[in-house]
C-alpha positions as CSV (number, residue, x, y, z in Angstrom):
1,X,80.8,-45.2,218.5
2,X,82.3,-44.5,221.6
3,X,84.0,-41.0,222.1
4,X,87.0,-43.2,222.6
5,X,86.7,-44.4,219.0
6,X,86.1,-41.3,217.1
7,X,89.6,-40.2,215.1
8,X,90.7,-36.7,214.8
9,X,93.5,-35.7,212.5
10,X,95.4,-32.8,213.0
11,X,97.5,-30.9,209.9
12,X,99.6,-27.9,210.9
13,X,102.5,-26.9,210.1
14,X,103.3,-25.6,213.4
15,X,104.4,-28.1,215.8
16,X,103.4,-26.2,219.1
17,X,99.6,-25.8,217.8
18,X,99.5,-29.8,216.9
19,X,101.1,-30.3,220.1
20,X,97.9,-28.2,222.3
21,X,95.4,-29.7,220.1
22,X,95.8,-32.7,220.0
23,X,96.7,-32.8,224.6
24,X,93.9,-30.9,224.6
25,X,91.6,-33.5,222.0
26,X,93.0,-36.5,223.8
27,X,92.3,-35.3,226.9
28,X,88.8,-35.0,226.0
29,X,89.0,-38.8,224.9
30,X,89.6,-38.4,221.6
31,X,92.0,-40.2,219.2
32,X,94.2,-38.0,217.8
33,X,96.6,-38.1,214.9
34,X,98.5,-34.9,213.4
35,X,101.0,-34.5,210.4
36,X,102.4,-31.4,209.4
37,X,101.3,-31.1,205.9
38,X,98.9,-33.3,203.4
39,X,101.6,-34.6,201.9
40,X,100.3,-38.5,201.5
41,X,97.7,-37.7,203.7
42,X,94.9,-39.0,201.2
43,X,97.0,-42.4,201.0
44,X,96.7,-42.8,204.9
45,X,92.8,-41.6,205.4
46,X,92.7,-44.5,202.8
47,X,93.7,-46.9,204.7
48,X,91.8,-45.3,208.1
49,X,89.6,-42.8,207.4
50,X,88.8,-40.3,210.3
51,X,86.3,-39.2,211.9
52,X,87.0,-35.3,211.6
53,X,90.1,-33.2,210.1
54,X,91.3,-30.1,211.7
55,X,93.4,-27.8,208.7
56,X,95.6,-25.2,208.6
57,X,94.6,-23.2,205.7
58,X,98.5,-22.1,205.6
59,X,100.4,-25.2,204.9
60,X,103.5,-26.5,203.0
61,X,103.5,-28.1,199.5
62,X,99.5,-28.1,199.3
63,X,97.5,-25.7,200.6
64,X,94.7,-26.3,203.3
65,X,92.4,-25.0,200.6
66,X,93.7,-27.1,198.3
67,X,93.6,-30.1,200.4
68,X,89.8,-29.5,201.8
69,X,88.3,-28.7,198.3
70,X,90.5,-32.4,196.8
71,X,88.3,-34.5,199.7
72,X,85.4,-33.0,199.5
73,X,85.4,-34.1,196.2
74,X,85.8,-37.8,196.9
75,X,82.8,-39.1,197.5
76,X,83.8,-41.7,200.6
77,X,85.4,-38.9,202.0
78,X,83.0,-36.0,201.6
79,X,81.0,-36.5,204.3
80,X,84.0,-36.1,206.5
81,X,83.6,-33.3,209.1
82,X,86.5,-30.6,208.5
83,X,87.1,-27.7,211.0
84,X,89.2,-25.0,209.3
85,X,91.7,-23.0,210.8
86,X,94.0,-20.1,210.4
87,X,96.2,-17.6,211.9
88,X,95.9,-15.0,208.8
89,X,93.6,-12.3,209.4
90,X,91.0,-13.9,207.0
91,X,88.0,-11.5,205.3
92,X,84.3,-12.5,205.6
93,X,84.2,-13.3,201.7
94,X,87.5,-15.4,202.1
95,X,85.9,-17.4,204.9
96,X,82.6,-17.7,202.9
97,X,85.0,-19.3,200.2
98,X,86.1,-21.9,202.4
99,X,83.2,-22.8,204.0
100,X,81.2,-23.0,200.2
101,X,84.7,-25.6,199.5
102,X,83.1,-28.1,202.1
103,X,84.6,-26.5,205.6
104,X,81.9,-27.8,208.3
105,X,83.6,-24.6,210.6
106,X,86.5,-21.8,210.8
107,X,88.3,-20.8,213.7
108,X,90.9,-18.3,213.9
109,X,94.2,-18.3,215.7
110,X,94.8,-18.1,218.0
111,X,92.0,-20.2,218.9
112,X,89.6,-20.4,222.3
113,X,90.0,-23.8,223.3
114,X,86.5,-24.4,224.4
115,X,85.4,-23.2,221.2
116,X,87.0,-25.5,219.5
117,X,85.4,-28.5,221.7
118,X,82.4,-27.3,221.2
119,X,82.4,-27.6,217.2
120,X,84.4,-30.9,217.7
121,X,82.1,-32.4,219.9
122,X,78.6,-31.4,218.1
123,X,80.4,-32.1,214.9
124,X,80.8,-35.2,215.9
125,X,77.6,-35.1,217.6
126,X,79.3,-36.5,221.2
127,X,78.4,-35.2,224.8
128,X,81.4,-33.3,226.2
129,X,83.1,-35.0,228.6
130,X,82.9,-33.7,232.4
């Protein structure tokens, strides 16, 4: 699959975070969609599943942790890599819990953009655009 065909969904209630991450990932050649919450997202994913999800832990309506658990419990979506992001102070035990629920990576906000790109490229098994 060509890099341009790789689709990433960003779920974060902070518009500024969604905007910056979208801009950075589009510059890397990804097709990016972003949403402020998980509300109604499973129905959207069922129509056109992403290749990777970037998921904030603290969201309105449904927590990122709850959505992570839900999506990983659905067989046809369980292999979608999920990068969890959080702006709150997170203890190692909390990170371990999120990873055990199926997260493939965990980054804290504000995040290092190069680290995010490396994680995304690694999870999608693509070479960085130079």
